[in-house]
N, C-alpha and C positions, 0 to 999 in steps of 0.2 A: 459896390453893394454884393452880401451874400443870398444866394436864390432859396427860396423856403425848400425846407427839406418835402419828400414824397409824401411823409405821415403829416405833416402840416398840411398840404396840399388836400390831402384826402379827409381829412377833421373839419377843413373849411367848406369842402364840396359838402359832409354828411350834414353840419350844422345848417348851410344854407337850405337844404332838402327838408329839414327836420321843421325849420320855419316856413317855408313854403306849404306842407302839408298844414300847419297848426295855424295859419293864415285861411286855409280853403273853406267857405264860407258852408255853413251844415245843410246847406238848400240853395237851391236856385231854378228859375223856369225859365223855358227859352221855346224859343219856334224851330223847326230843322225839319228836313226830311231825310228820311231813311227808305232804300227799295223804294224809290220813288212817291212815297206816299206822304204826304206832310201833317207834320204833328206837332201835337204841343205836348213837351215833356217837363215834368218835376225830378231833379234830381237831387235826394238827399244822400246823405254823409254816413251813412252808419257808425264809421268810427268817431264819429264827433260823440261825446258821452251824454251831450245836452238834447239828442235827439230821443224821441220816443214813440214808437209805431204803437199805436191801438186798434182795437174795433171798438167801436161806439155802437149802442143799438138804441132803439126808439124807446121813448117812453113807454113804459107798460109792457115791455118785449118781456116773456114772447105773446105773440098773439095779438100785434100790435103794431102800426105805423105813426109816421109822424112827418110833416113836412122840412123838408131839409134846412130850410132857414131858422126852423125852432130847435133843431139837431143841433145846429152849428150856438146859435147864441147860447145854448144849454152846456155845451161841452167846450166849447172854446178853446178848435183845436188852431195849429197854425196852417195843416194842410187837412183838405178832408177830402175824398172822390166815394161812389159810391160802391158798395161792396160787394157781395154774393149775389146772385140770383133768388129769387124767394117765389112762395104758389104765392098767387092772387086771390086763393079762397080763404086759406090758412095764416097765410104771411109767413111760413114757414120757410128760414133758409132751406138752400139745398144742399148747403154744405154744412160742416161741424165748423164753430165758433168757441176761440177760447180767450178770455179777458183774463187779466191779473193771474194766468195759471188754470185759471178754473171753467172747463168745460160747460156754457153756457146753452147752446143748441149743439144738437147731431144730429147730421143729414147723412152721413155712411157715402158719399158718393165725388166725384171731381178731382180737382187739386187744391193743393192747398200751400198754402206761402205762411212761413210757421219761423218766428222769431224770439229767441233766447232772450234772458236778463239783460245780455251784454249785447244785445244787437247782433248775435250770429243769424242770419239767415237764409232759410232754404226752401225750395219750393220741390216738391214731390206729390204723385199722383198717389190718391187715396186705394186702397186695395176696397174696392164697391161690396158696400153691406155686411162691413166687418169694423169693428171697431178698432181705433187707432189708440194707439200710447202717448199722450201729447205732455205728458208729466213732465217733458224737458225744458218746454217752453210755456214763455211767459205770453205772447200772443199768435192766434191762430185763425185764419179765415179761409177756411177752404170754398174755391168757385170752379173755375174752370172752364175750358179745358184747358190743358197744359199747351203751352206751345215751342218753348225751348227747355230740352233736357239736357244737363251734360254737354252743354255748347251746340247741340245738334238743335233744326227746328222737328217737331216732335206733337204736332197736332192731330191728335187721333180722336176726335169728340165722341164719334156714335161706342167707341170701347169704354167713356168717361159715363154714358148713359145719356147723352144730349141728342134728343131727336124733333125738338120744335123747330118746324121752317121758320119761326121767328128769329130764332138764334142760331140757324144752320145758314142764312144767306148773308149777303154783305152788306153790310153796314158799317155806320161810325161805333168805334170801338171805345173799352177802358181797359187798361191792366197792368200789370206789376212786373219787372223784370230785377235782375240783380247783376252784377257785375263783378268779373274778379277781383276789382279792386273795391269792394266792399260800398260800393251803393245802389240804393234801392232806387228804378227809376219807375216812374207813374206819369205811363202815356195814354194819351188820347189823339186816335187818329181822326184828322179831318176831313177825310174823306170813306167813303164805304171801301171795306176790304172784306173777303172771306177769312175763315180759320186759317186757309195755306197762307195765302199773303201776310196775314198777320204775325203768324211765325217768322216769316222771311224778317219782316220791319224789326222786329224784336230782335235777332239775330244780328240784322247789321247797325243794329243800335250799339250790340257789344254787350249784350246780355247771355252769361252763362247758363240762365235758367229764368225762364216767364212763364206766366198762364194769365187768362182772361178773366174778366170782371164783366159785370152786370152791364147793359147797354141800353137802348131802344128809350123809354122815359124815365129810366132810371138815372139816366147818363147826368151826374153832377159833379165840379170839381170847384173849389172854392181855397185860394191863394192868399196867405197874409193880409186878410181884411176885404178881400173883394172875391165875389163868388163870379167866377169866371166861366161857371154853364150852372145856371140853374133847373134844378130836378124837374121834370114833367110829371112827377106824381110823387105821393107820399111815399117813404122809405123806412127799411127795417134795420138798416145795417147800415155802416160806414167805415171805410178805412182811413184812419188819420193819423197825422203826425204832430206832436208838442215839440217845438222847440224851445226848453228849458233856459232860461237866464244864467 
């Protein structure tokens, strides 16, 4: 029997790899540990064309908040977590928010997750007190501080304008990161961490870039019909993912 040629073998390997990639789920939820910290992680495949990442805001926004459960019922996401910090008095988010390519709130600080219409994602620091050009992006959520940039831990909260002691101390946290293989990681720590440790965690998970989201009473997580973390307060904005059929 003749052995298959090298070209045939390479072709079969490529077909197998492509099929394996096509069968990869759009998202998955897992419990894991990184840098010694127990975590709850949702992995979202940004290469999957069914995936749509958005920011959802409270009914009556700006200047309004809404119960987490009501926001979920109204917007019907596949996945949702708390978004950016916001003022308790004015209810204004601290960072820029872009929805459907339109700037709906300008905060001029922090670090932003920005995603194009084709799900190309980036995380970058915002130049404080200066308007940003978000015209290339469909979705932007600015919060912060940055945790990992360019593959290296890079948490500098005070330089980004964060000074509130409730934020600066160790606490359970929520954050997002992007990986070199185009996955968006939504991560909740199951133990209190400082920003420095939080950066180590996100790097250990394989994030090339990562940033922090709101925490404390705002912590909230919803995944495929289940509320995993009920919010302890009314919220003004959420980071959501919809998996289209």
